[in-house]
Residue frames relative to the residue before (quaternion, step in Angstrom):
aa qw qx qy qz dx dy dz
M 1.0000 0.0000 0.0000 0.0000 0.00 0.00 0.00
V 0.5571 -0.6145 0.4332 0.3526 3.51 -1.14 0.40
A 0.6884 -0.4924 0.3339 0.4148 3.51 -1.28 0.40
K 0.1464 -0.7834 0.6023 0.0458 3.57 -1.03 0.87
S 0.8004 -0.2688 0.2294 0.4843 3.51 -1.32 -0.33
I 0.5671 -0.6175 0.4036 0.3664 3.62 -0.97 0.71
S 0.5885 0.5616 -0.3785 0.4416 3.58 1.24 -0.29
R 0.6605 0.5159 -0.2738 0.4718 3.48 1.28 -0.41
R 0.9037 -0.2342 0.1230 0.3367 3.36 -1.37 0.55
T 0.1987 -0.7340 0.6469 0.0573 2.64 -0.47 0.60
A 0.5640 -0.7697 -0.0523 0.2945 14.01 0.75 -4.26
L 0.5300 0.5608 0.0803 -0.6310 15.48 -0.79 -5.83
G 0.7641 -0.3029 0.0379 0.5682 2.53 -1.74 1.08
L 0.1561 -0.7350 0.6547 0.0817 3.47 -0.14 1.18
A 0.4787 -0.6661 0.4692 0.3271 3.57 -0.69 0.99
G 0.7089 -0.5129 0.2865 0.3902 3.52 -1.18 0.64
G 0.7112 0.4963 -0.2681 0.4195 3.55 1.01 -0.77
V 0.5163 0.6511 -0.4327 0.3496 3.63 1.18 -0.21
A 0.4902 -0.6797 0.4596 0.2940 3.56 -0.84 0.92
A 0.6404 -0.5615 0.3824 0.3583 3.52 -1.20 0.69
A 0.6354 0.5631 -0.3419 0.4027 3.51 0.99 -0.81
A 0.6099 0.5655 -0.3574 0.4248 3.60 1.11 -0.51
V 0.5672 0.6129 -0.3737 0.4037 3.52 1.20 -0.61
G 0.6943 0.5048 -0.2745 0.4334 3.56 0.93 -0.93
R 0.6228 0.5664 -0.3613 0.4011 3.68 1.08 -0.09
S 0.4893 -0.7225 0.4043 0.2741 3.55 1.28 0.58
R 0.2538 0.7812 -0.5262 0.2202 3.55 0.81 1.02
R 0.1946 -0.7717 0.5929 0.1227 3.58 -1.05 0.74
V 0.0324 -0.7889 0.6137 0.0050 3.57 -0.99 0.85
R 0.7498 -0.3922 0.2819 0.4522 3.51 -1.34 -0.01
A 0.6140 -0.5835 0.3939 0.3568 3.52 -1.17 0.76
D 0.6768 0.4988 -0.3302 0.4291 3.61 0.97 -0.76
A 0.6331 0.5229 -0.3440 0.4555 3.62 1.23 -0.01
L 0.5166 0.6781 -0.3891 0.3492 3.59 1.32 -0.14
D 0.3863 -0.6731 0.5731 0.2631 3.62 -1.11 0.65
K 0.3311 -0.7488 0.5424 0.1882 3.59 -0.81 1.01
I 0.1208 0.7565 -0.6389 0.0699 3.52 -1.17 0.77
S 0.1921 -0.8111 0.5452 0.0899 3.59 -0.90 0.84
L 0.1367 -0.7591 0.6334 0.0618 3.51 -1.24 0.65
L 0.1656 -0.7705 0.6063 0.1063 3.58 -0.85 0.95
N 0.3898 -0.7563 0.4890 0.1923 3.49 -0.66 1.17
G 0.5756 -0.6065 0.4250 0.3467 3.57 -1.22 0.38
W 0.7912 0.0625 -0.0059 0.6084 3.60 1.22 -0.47
F 0.7058 -0.3722 0.3153 0.5138 3.59 -1.14 -0.41
A 0.6974 -0.4821 0.3236 0.4201 3.52 -1.22 0.49
E 0.1455 0.7876 -0.5741 0.1703 3.57 -0.82 1.02
A 0.6811 -0.5072 0.3470 0.3980 3.55 -1.26 0.33
E 0.6112 0.5821 -0.3409 0.4141 3.57 1.12 -0.65
Q 0.7053 0.2836 -0.2644 0.5935 3.59 1.30 0.03
G 0.2277 0.8571 -0.4459 0.1209 3.56 1.25 0.39
G 0.5932 0.5981 -0.3513 0.4087 3.57 1.11 -0.70
F 0.6442 0.5139 -0.3138 0.4716 3.57 1.01 -0.80
Y 0.6956 0.4615 -0.2813 0.4733 3.56 0.91 -0.87
Q 0.5941 0.5505 -0.3687 0.4561 3.56 1.14 -0.55
A 0.6604 0.4935 -0.3096 0.4739 3.57 0.95 -0.90
L 0.6515 0.4915 -0.3289 0.4752 3.62 1.04 -0.56
A 0.7265 0.4727 -0.2469 0.4334 3.56 0.77 -1.09
T 0.7447 0.3906 -0.2343 0.4879 3.61 1.03 -0.59
G 0.5485 -0.6531 0.3711 0.3673 3.60 1.30 0.11
I 0.3534 0.7398 -0.5193 0.2410 3.62 1.14 0.27
Y 0.6352 0.5307 -0.3416 0.4452 3.59 0.95 -0.73
R 0.6540 0.4969 -0.3151 0.4754 3.54 0.97 -0.84
D 0.6273 0.5394 -0.3430 0.4449 3.58 0.99 -0.74
Y 0.6925 0.4298 -0.2517 0.5219 3.55 1.24 -0.54
G 0.5903 -0.6222 0.3586 0.3685 3.59 1.24 0.37
L 0.5867 0.6100 -0.3458 0.4051 3.57 1.17 0.50
D 0.2188 -0.6899 0.6713 0.1597 3.50 -1.20 0.70
A 0.0432 -0.8484 0.5274 -0.0116 3.60 0.18 1.29
D 0.1542 -0.7682 0.6185 0.0594 3.54 -0.90 0.97
I 0.0769 -0.8042 0.5894 0.0011 3.58 -0.46 1.25
Q 0.1401 -0.8413 0.5220 0.0135 3.52 -0.40 1.27
N 0.5353 -0.6243 0.4699 0.3207 3.55 -1.16 0.68
G 0.2710 -0.7022 0.6244 0.2087 3.52 -1.13 0.63
G 0.1387 0.8088 -0.5666 0.0745 3.57 -1.05 -0.64
P 0.7447 -0.4490 0.2704 0.4130 3.58 -1.31 0.16
T 0.6899 0.4795 -0.3012 0.4510 3.60 1.13 -0.46
R 0.7122 0.4050 -0.2499 0.5160 3.62 1.28 -0.08
D 0.2062 -0.7523 0.6150 0.1154 3.56 -0.91 0.90
N 0.3846 -0.7731 0.4497 0.2283 3.56 -0.23 1.29
N 0.7067 0.4700 -0.3015 0.4345 3.56 0.71 -0.97
K 0.6367 0.5083 -0.3515 0.4612 3.62 0.99 -0.74
E 0.6829 0.4865 -0.3181 0.4425 3.60 0.90 -0.73
L 0.6178 0.5183 -0.3336 0.4882 3.55 1.18 -0.62
L 0.6664 0.5075 -0.3018 0.4552 3.58 0.94 -0.84
A 0.6791 0.4876 -0.2689 0.4782 3.54 1.12 -0.73
G 0.4798 -0.6930 0.4299 0.3236 3.56 1.26 -0.19
R 0.4147 0.7147 -0.4653 0.3173 3.61 1.21 0.39
V 0.7694 0.1330 -0.1071 0.6155 3.61 1.24 -0.38
D 0.5207 -0.6535 0.4545 0.3087 3.55 -1.19 0.49
T 0.7995 0.0356 0.0177 0.5994 3.62 0.98 -0.80
I 0.1454 -0.7616 0.6210 0.1149 3.57 -1.29 0.38
V 0.4247 -0.6119 0.5904 0.3110 3.45 -1.42 0.33
S 0.1378 0.8051 -0.5565 0.1525 3.57 -0.64 1.15
D 0.4147 -0.6902 0.5128 0.2977 3.60 -1.00 -0.76
G 0.7489 -0.4294 0.2837 0.4174 3.53 -1.41 0.13
F 0.6103 0.5644 -0.3641 0.4200 3.62 0.95 -0.73
A 0.6574 0.5128 -0.3144 0.4539 3.55 0.95 -0.90
A 0.6546 0.5285 -0.3109 0.4421 3.57 0.99 -0.81
V 0.6430 0.4945 -0.3099 0.4959 3.58 1.10 -0.73
D 0.6123 0.5536 -0.3542 0.4395 3.56 1.08 -0.73
Y 0.5859 0.5557 -0.3913 0.4414 3.63 1.05 -0.51
V 0.6454 0.5117 -0.3156 0.4712 3.53 1.01 -0.78
I 0.6334 0.5356 -0.3404 0.4428 3.56 0.90 -0.88
K 0.7637 0.3771 -0.1925 0.4874 3.58 0.92 -0.95
G 0.4726 -0.6944 0.4404 0.3169 3.64 1.26 0.05
L 0.4125 0.7187 -0.4653 0.3112 3.62 1.06 0.62
P 0.4586 -0.7062 0.4795 0.2471 3.60 -1.06 0.79
F 0.4918 0.6076 -0.4687 0.4114 3.59 0.64 1.17
L 0.0270 -0.8163 0.5746 -0.0522 3.55 -1.17 0.61
C 0.5175 -0.6141 0.4982 0.3270 3.54 -1.34 0.20
A 0.1851 -0.8160 0.5427 0.0724 3.57 -0.92 0.98
A 0.7886 -0.0236 0.0037 0.6145 3.63 1.21 -0.24
A 0.2064 -0.7583 0.6074 0.1164 3.54 -1.29 0.48
M 0.2336 -0.8204 0.5086 0.1169 3.57 -0.28 1.24
M 0.7247 0.2844 -0.2166 0.5891 3.60 1.27 -0.22
Q 0.3545 -0.7387 0.5459 0.1748 3.50 -0.82 1.10
K 0.7620 0.2820 -0.1306 0.5681 3.49 1.19 -0.73
D 0.4214 -0.6550 0.5695 0.2627 3.56 -0.93 0.89
P 0.3763 -0.7727 0.4644 0.2136 3.64 -0.69 0.97
R 0.4262 0.6921 -0.4858 0.3216 3.60 1.24 0.17
A 0.0134 -0.7900 0.6106 -0.0543 3.49 -1.09 0.90
I 0.2866 -0.6640 0.6360 0.2690 3.55 -1.36 0.11
L 0.2016 -0.7710 0.5969 0.0927 3.52 -0.96 0.98
S 0.0552 -0.7946 0.6046 0.0099 3.58 -0.99 0.89
H 0.5597 -0.5962 0.4545 0.3531 3.55 -1.23 0.42
P 0.4819 -0.6604 0.4786 0.3203 3.61 -0.98 0.67
G 0.8053 0.3128 -0.2257 0.4502 3.56 -1.27 0.42
M 0.5969 0.5767 -0.3660 0.4209 3.61 1.14 0.40
G 0.5726 -0.6213 0.3666 0.3894 3.55 1.29 0.20
N 0.5626 0.5995 -0.3671 0.4350 3.53 1.34 0.41
D 0.1842 0.8506 -0.4708 0.1448 3.54 0.92 0.89
T 0.7557 0.2146 -0.1560 0.5988 3.57 1.32 -0.23
L 0.6195 -0.5554 0.3829 0.4015 3.53 -1.15 0.42
P 0.6489 0.5062 -0.3521 0.4458 3.67 0.83 -0.72
A 0.5865 0.5847 -0.3756 0.4161 3.63 1.14 -0.48
L 0.6148 0.5744 -0.3499 0.4119 3.60 1.19 -0.31
K 0.3746 0.7376 -0.4833 0.2865 3.60 1.29 0.00
G 0.8340 0.2059 -0.1631 0.4852 3.57 -0.88 1.00
K 0.6574 0.5119 -0.2933 0.4687 3.57 1.30 -0.14
P 0.5964 -0.6148 0.3832 0.3456 3.63 -1.03 0.70
I 0.0003 -0.7820 0.6222 -0.0355 3.59 -0.96 1.02
L 0.3287 -0.7377 0.5612 0.1811 3.54 -0.91 0.97
I 0.0526 0.7998 -0.5852 0.1228 3.60 -0.59 1.30
A 0.3927 -0.7226 0.5311 0.2039 3.54 -0.96 1.01
D 0.7458 -0.4505 0.2594 0.4165 3.58 -1.26 0.32
F 0.6667 0.5063 -0.3153 0.4470 3.56 0.89 -0.95
G 0.6598 0.5184 -0.3166 0.4424 3.58 0.92 -0.74
R 0.6386 0.5538 -0.3328 0.4179 3.53 1.10 -0.68
T 0.7236 0.3882 -0.2425 0.5167 3.61 1.16 -0.33
T 0.7161 0.4266 -0.2453 0.4950 3.62 1.21 -0.20
Y 0.8482 0.1226 -0.0775 0.5095 3.59 -0.01 -1.23
W 0.5658 0.6082 -0.4094 0.3773 3.63 1.08 -0.41
P 0.6446 0.4917 -0.3570 0.4640 3.65 0.85 -0.71
W 0.6087 0.5454 -0.3368 0.4675 3.57 1.13 -0.65
M 0.6530 0.5073 -0.2988 0.4764 3.58 1.00 -0.80
V 0.6393 0.5148 -0.3196 0.4735 3.51 1.03 -0.78
A 0.7027 0.4610 -0.2779 0.4653 3.61 0.92 -0.87
K 0.7086 0.4751 -0.2512 0.4573 3.60 0.99 -0.84
F 0.8322 0.2209 -0.0699 0.5038 3.60 0.83 -0.96
G 0.5229 -0.6729 0.4095 0.3258 3.59 1.18 0.09
F 0.2988 0.7547 -0.5263 0.2533 3.56 1.17 0.52
S 0.2587 -0.7836 0.5506 0.1264 3.61 -1.16 0.52
E 0.6582 -0.5443 0.3659 0.3696 3.57 -1.25 0.53
D 0.6442 0.5445 -0.3457 0.4110 3.61 1.02 -0.57
Q 0.5688 0.5739 -0.3947 0.4373 3.57 1.29 0.00
L 0.5542 0.6618 -0.3647 0.3492 3.54 1.20 -0.59
R 0.0035 -0.7226 0.6913 -0.0019 3.50 -1.16 0.89
R 0.4887 -0.6852 0.4498 0.2990 3.58 -0.96 0.78
Y 0.2126 -0.7665 0.5952 0.1137 3.57 -0.87 1.00
T 0.1343 -0.8136 0.5648 0.0302 3.56 -0.67 1.13
F 0.5633 -0.6257 0.3529 0.4082 3.59 1.28 0.52
D 0.5327 0.5248 -0.4293 0.5064 3.49 1.16 0.80
L 0.2978 -0.8045 0.4933 0.1442 3.57 -0.57 1.19
A 0.4292 0.7396 -0.4450 0.2661 3.58 1.27 -0.16
P 0.6425 0.5158 -0.3591 0.4385 3.70 0.84 -0.72
F 0.6625 0.5016 -0.3075 0.4636 3.51 1.03 -0.83
L 0.6763 0.4998 -0.3002 0.4502 3.59 0.90 -0.89
A 0.6928 0.5036 -0.2671 0.4417 3.56 1.13 -0.63
D 0.7784 0.2465 -0.1144 0.5659 3.61 1.21 -0.45
K 0.3156 -0.7978 0.4892 0.1566 3.49 -0.40 1.28
T 0.6098 0.5625 -0.3628 0.4244 3.57 1.18 -0.20
V 0.6204 0.5613 -0.2973 0.4600 3.56 1.39 -0.36
S 0.1663 -0.7383 0.6410 0.1280 3.56 -1.21 0.68
V 0.1589 -0.8113 0.5575 0.0762 3.59 -1.13 0.39
Q 0.5141 -0.6092 0.5052 0.3307 3.51 -1.20 0.61
A 0.0426 0.7873 -0.6126 0.0552 3.55 -1.24 0.60
F 0.3567 -0.6143 0.6301 0.3136 3.45 -1.41 0.12
V 0.4932 -0.7244 0.3942 0.2768 3.52 -0.50 1.27
S 0.7165 0.4619 -0.2495 0.4593 3.58 1.07 -0.63
S 0.7649 0.3334 -0.2247 0.5032 3.60 1.13 0.01
E 0.7626 0.3679 -0.2448 0.4725 3.66 0.38 -1.15
T 0.5396 0.6251 -0.4084 0.3890 3.58 1.13 -0.54
M 0.6485 0.5138 -0.3107 0.4679 3.57 1.00 -0.83
D 0.6317 0.5495 -0.3188 0.4442 3.56 1.01 -0.79
V 0.6605 0.4990 -0.2847 0.4834 3.51 1.07 -0.87
Q 0.6611 0.4938 -0.3231 0.4635 3.55 0.93 -0.75
K 0.6451 0.5084 -0.3295 0.4656 3.59 0.99 -0.75
A 0.6375 0.5116 -0.3229 0.4770 3.60 1.22 -0.41
G 0.6240 -0.5907 0.3151 0.4030 3.56 1.28 0.01
V 0.6251 0.5127 -0.3356 0.4834 3.58 1.29 0.20
E 0.2086 -0.7460 0.6202 0.1234 3.59 -0.82 1.00
P 0.1875 -0.8642 0.4516 0.1191 3.59 0.20 1.26
V 0.4264 -0.5856 0.6008 0.3381 3.49 -1.36 0.31
I 0.2063 -0.8108 0.5440 0.0644 3.55 -0.72 1.18
H 0.1068 -0.7698 0.6286 0.0288 3.55 -0.79 1.12
L 0.1246 -0.7956 0.5890 0.0670 3.62 -0.08 1.20
L 0.4395 -0.7369 0.4383 0.2677 3.61 -0.46 1.16
A 0.6079 0.5682 -0.3581 0.4234 3.60 1.04 -0.76
D 0.6736 0.4986 -0.3107 0.4485 3.58 1.02 -0.69
Y 0.6641 0.4347 -0.2966 0.5312 3.57 1.30 -0.11
G 0.7060 -0.4875 0.2606 0.4428 3.63 1.20 0.28
F 0.4572 0.6493 -0.4855 0.3657 3.67 1.13 0.17
A 0.1670 -0.8762 0.4517 0.0184 3.58 -0.05 1.35
N 0.3236 0.7607 -0.5112 0.2350 3.64 1.13 0.33
Y 0.3595 -0.6891 0.5832 0.2360 3.59 -0.95 0.94
Q 0.1223 -0.7984 0.5886 0.0343 3.56 -1.01 0.85
T 0.7922 0.2250 -0.2294 0.5187 3.53 -1.30 0.52
T 0.2227 0.7944 -0.5273 0.2032 3.56 0.93 0.90
I 0.3397 -0.6617 0.6188 0.2527 3.48 -1.38 0.31
N 0.0731 -0.8046 0.5885 -0.0309 3.52 -0.36 1.38
T 0.0340 0.8197 -0.5673 0.0716 3.58 -0.92 0.87
S 0.6098 -0.5693 0.4132 0.3652 3.52 -1.30 -0.09
A 0.5782 -0.5714 0.4553 0.3632 3.56 -1.18 0.58
K 0.5833 0.5786 -0.3597 0.4423 3.60 1.16 -0.63
L 0.6682 0.4735 -0.3191 0.4769 3.63 0.87 -0.85
V 0.6348 0.5289 -0.3302 0.4563 3.60 0.92 -0.80
Q 0.7219 0.4514 -0.2491 0.4615 3.56 0.93 -0.85
E 0.7884 0.3634 -0.1765 0.4640 3.56 0.87 -0.99
R 0.8092 0.1449 -0.0734 0.5646 3.62 1.02 -0.57
P 0.0632 0.8534 -0.5148 0.0516 3.61 0.83 0.95
E 0.6344 0.5414 -0.3363 0.4373 3.59 1.06 -0.71
V 0.6293 0.5172 -0.3273 0.4790 3.57 1.07 -0.77
L 0.6613 0.4810 -0.3049 0.4882 3.61 0.88 -0.91
R 0.6442 0.5212 -0.3510 0.4362 3.64 0.85 -0.74
R 0.6580 0.4916 -0.3060 0.4814 3.59 1.00 -0.88
F 0.6299 0.5334 -0.3351 0.4543 3.62 1.01 -0.73
I 0.6816 0.4752 -0.2893 0.4754 3.56 0.90 -0.84
D 0.6425 0.5221 -0.3188 0.4616 3.56 0.92 -0.88
A 0.6656 0.5026 -0.2897 0.4695 3.55 0.91 -0.98
S 0.6493 0.5189 -0.3179 0.4563 3.59 0.98 -0.85
I 0.6191 0.5331 -0.3315 0.4718 3.57 1.02 -0.86
K 0.6881 0.4645 -0.3113 0.4625 3.61 0.81 -0.88
G 0.5989 0.5587 -0.3525 0.4527 3.55 1.15 -0.57
W 0.6524 0.5136 -0.3108 0.4627 3.54 1.08 -0.74
Y 0.6374 0.5003 -0.3381 0.4787 3.60 0.97 -0.77
S 0.6504 0.5164 -0.3120 0.4614 3.57 0.96 -0.84
Y 0.6739 0.5158 -0.2956 0.4387 3.58 0.89 -0.92
L 0.7402 0.4293 -0.2317 0.4628 3.58 0.87 -0.92
Y 0.8322 0.2113 -0.0732 0.5074 3.58 1.00 -0.85
G 0.6437 0.4350 -0.3388 0.5307 3.56 1.28 0.29
D 0.7101 -0.3805 0.3381 0.4865 3.52 -1.06 -0.76
P 0.2208 -0.8241 0.5083 0.1169 3.64 -0.28 1.18
S 0.4173 0.7619 -0.4411 0.2256 3.63 1.19 -0.16
P 0.6309 0.5223 -0.3792 0.4305 3.64 0.92 -0.63
A 0.6553 0.4907 -0.3004 0.4893 3.62 0.96 -0.79
N 0.6702 0.5210 -0.3104 0.4279 3.52 0.88 -0.95
A 0.6392 0.5148 -0.3310 0.4657 3.55 1.02 -0.74
L 0.6658 0.4921 -0.3031 0.4719 3.56 0.98 -0.80
I 0.6272 0.5523 -0.3239 0.4435 3.55 1.03 -0.74
K 0.6880 0.4726 -0.2639 0.4834 3.52 0.98 -0.93
K 0.6113 0.5327 -0.3481 0.4705 3.59 1.14 -0.55
I 0.7071 0.4457 -0.2647 0.4810 3.56 0.93 -0.87
N 0.7985 0.1512 -0.0620 0.5793 3.55 1.04 -0.78
P 0.2044 -0.8364 0.5000 0.0932 3.56 0.16 1.30
D 0.5940 0.5989 -0.3552 0.4029 3.59 1.23 -0.46
T 0.6111 0.5315 -0.3801 0.4468 3.60 1.19 -0.22
S 0.2394 -0.7713 0.5752 0.1297 3.59 -1.26 0.14
D 0.6505 -0.4901 0.3894 0.4302 3.55 -1.30 0.27
E 0.6302 0.5537 -0.3453 0.4208 3.57 1.00 -0.78
K 0.6701 0.4870 -0.2984 0.4741 3.58 0.94 -0.88
I 0.6471 0.5252 -0.3206 0.4502 3.54 0.95 -0.87
D 0.6816 0.4902 -0.2995 0.4532 3.56 0.82 -1.04
F 0.6473 0.5232 -0.3246 0.4494 3.56 0.97 -0.78
A 0.6623 0.5032 -0.3082 0.4616 3.58 0.94 -0.87
I 0.6464 0.5132 -0.3249 0.4618 3.60 0.91 -0.81
A 0.6682 0.5085 -0.2866 0.4613 3.57 0.92 -0.96
T 0.6749 0.4813 -0.2977 0.4735 3.54 1.04 -0.79
M 0.6091 0.5469 -0.3548 0.4516 3.62 0.99 -0.64
K 0.6766 0.4672 -0.2849 0.4927 3.54 1.04 -0.82
K 0.6581 0.5406 -0.3263 0.4102 3.59 0.86 -0.92
F 0.7774 0.3442 -0.1600 0.5016 3.54 0.92 -0.96
G 0.4142 -0.7268 0.4669 0.2866 3.58 1.26 -0.04
L 0.1548 0.8282 -0.5278 0.1073 3.57 1.00 0.70
V 0.7558 0.3932 -0.1975 0.4849 3.63 0.99 -0.92
D 0.8606 0.1841 -0.0322 0.4738 3.55 0.61 -1.11
S 0.4254 0.6593 -0.5136 0.3471 3.57 0.83 0.89
G 0.7503 0.4245 -0.2508 0.4403 3.59 -1.24 -0.28
D 0.8531 -0.0956 0.0984 0.5034 3.54 -0.98 -0.95
A 0.5706 0.6095 -0.3696 0.4078 3.57 1.21 -0.54
K 0.5662 0.6081 -0.3805 0.4060 3.59 1.16 -0.50
T 0.7857 0.2819 -0.1502 0.5298 3.61 1.04 -0.72
L 0.7625 0.3624 -0.1963 0.4987 3.63 1.12 -0.53
G 0.5770 -0.6022 0.3704 0.4088 3.56 1.26 -0.16
I 0.6467 -0.5050 0.4026 0.4057 3.52 -1.28 0.44
G 0.7277 0.3920 -0.3059 0.4724 3.56 -1.02 0.86
A 0.4427 0.7535 -0.4105 0.2603 3.50 1.40 -0.26
M 0.0195 0.7360 -0.6767 -0.0031 3.49 -1.36 0.64
T 0.0917 -0.7862 0.6060 0.0787 3.58 -1.17 0.46
D 0.6217 -0.5271 0.4351 0.3826 3.52 -1.31 0.47
A 0.6459 0.5438 -0.3155 0.4331 3.59 0.93 -0.89
R 0.6615 0.4942 -0.3033 0.4756 3.60 0.91 -0.92
W 0.6637 0.4936 -0.3137 0.4662 3.60 0.85 -0.86
A 0.6512 0.5168 -0.3133 0.4590 3.58 0.93 -0.90
G 0.6680 0.5000 -0.3043 0.4595 3.60 0.94 -0.82
F 0.6380 0.5272 -0.3157 0.4640 3.53 0.99 -0.86
Y 0.6807 0.4874 -0.2962 0.4596 3.53 0.88 -0.90
K 0.6273 0.5472 -0.3235 0.4499 3.56 1.00 -0.91
D 0.6810 0.4911 -0.2928 0.4575 3.60 0.86 -0.97
M 0.7116 0.4651 -0.2745 0.4494 3.57 0.85 -1.03
S 0.6610 0.4967 -0.3225 0.4609 3.63 0.94 -0.76
E 0.6602 0.4989 -0.3136 0.4658 3.57 0.97 -0.79
A 0.6758 0.4811 -0.2856 0.4799 3.57 1.16 -0.59
G 0.5092 -0.6613 0.4002 0.3786 3.56 1.30 -0.27
A 0.4778 0.6760 -0.4357 0.3535 3.58 1.23 0.13
L 0.7647 0.1480 -0.0842 0.6215 3.56 1.25 -0.52
P 0.5439 -0.6335 0.4341 0.3383 3.63 -1.03 0.68
K 0.4521 -0.6663 0.5140 0.2956 3.58 -1.12 0.57
G 0.7413 0.4671 -0.3036 0.3744 3.52 -1.32 0.28
L 0.4920 0.6546 -0.4288 0.3815 3.59 1.30 0.24
D 0.3665 -0.6489 0.6027 0.2852 3.54 -1.32 0.40
V 0.2557 -0.8257 0.4837 0.1375 3.54 0.03 1.32
K 0.5742 0.6058 -0.3868 0.3920 3.62 1.17 -0.42
K 0.5753 0.5642 -0.3831 0.4516 3.57 1.25 -0.19
A 0.6033 0.5918 -0.3586 0.3965 3.60 1.22 -0.28
Y 0.8187 0.1786 -0.0440 0.5440 3.61 1.14 -0.36
T 0.1705 -0.7377 0.6320 0.1652 3.53 -1.35 0.12
L 0.3037 -0.7606 0.5488 0.1675 3.60 -1.03 0.75
Q 0.4331 0.7498 -0.4375 0.2424 3.62 1.21 0.01
F 0.7403 0.4211 -0.2343 0.4688 3.57 1.18 -0.43
V 0.7133 0.4289 -0.2162 0.5103 3.60 1.31 -0.14
D 0.7474 0.4306 -0.3052 0.4036 3.53 -1.44 -0.16
K 0.5359 0.6322 -0.4096 0.3812 3.63 1.08 0.56
K 0.4792 -0.7150 0.3952 0.3210 3.59 1.29 0.40
V 0.1914 0.8002 -0.5377 0.1843 3.58 1.10 0.65
G 0.8652 0.1519 -0.1089 0.4653 3.59 -0.95 0.90
M 0.4416 0.7024 -0.4710 0.2997 3.59 1.24 -0.09
P 0.4626 -0.6706 0.4970 0.2987 3.66 -0.92 0.82
G 0.8276 0.2539 -0.1708 0.4706 3.52 -1.17 0.64
């Protein structure tokens, strides 16, 4: 994911001939037999990537024959540059980045989407007549640079918003807290808590609930890995999916302990809030994930996202959006209960 507020966020070798069915039997083997694979997070360790840490902390990756290395992201690391340079095997990213690979003709793509809903939201003050997103037309909104080239054009096209509404967001909530007429961009699982702690119970406009179809917390990787080590990537995605189910609906304490060890700046309060928010808004397991499993993606969803964004001017027209992703590793109901 892209950089957010500083309060926000900051990973046996079954030999090649072993049948895929054997992988699912949770077998453990010597460390020297594990297949190595790395994931670069979008920010510092946090609950919003908790499923990956759960798979690491509980040994799910090892059960799938993997020596998984989950690395911290953050403001000093550019995920896409590190992926393109081959320094990591996979990154946590989003749908816009995957389409950008197509725009630039790069051999990289999206292989899974751990969040069905982008957690981006607009927060407004209560009692100001801003109870819906369309009601913000003509009113000041604080938006950072990334948003101005991605979801803002979509908001302009869909709701008739105008450029004179824009105010620059510098990841400081003070201007929003000081002026009840102003709304502000946020990640629903993080800044919302900061606003609440400041004494404001905000009206939350989750963009995904208004049709913003960007996939988030995606696993982006290289075409080379897909072609040359598809079984390793499949095991990594399957194990990550199981980690997400375990994190959200099992005991998340193994992942939380690891997250706090890696990122001492986080807290139980932040983690608990993020988990509750992911569940409340269905960030991970709503939409297609309800029937296809966590990580789900579909041709129809990608086509709709690209249509909306290209018509809004956020993405160029005339691209083959199917080059941005592959469905070969998802939609298999891995880990689904019952």
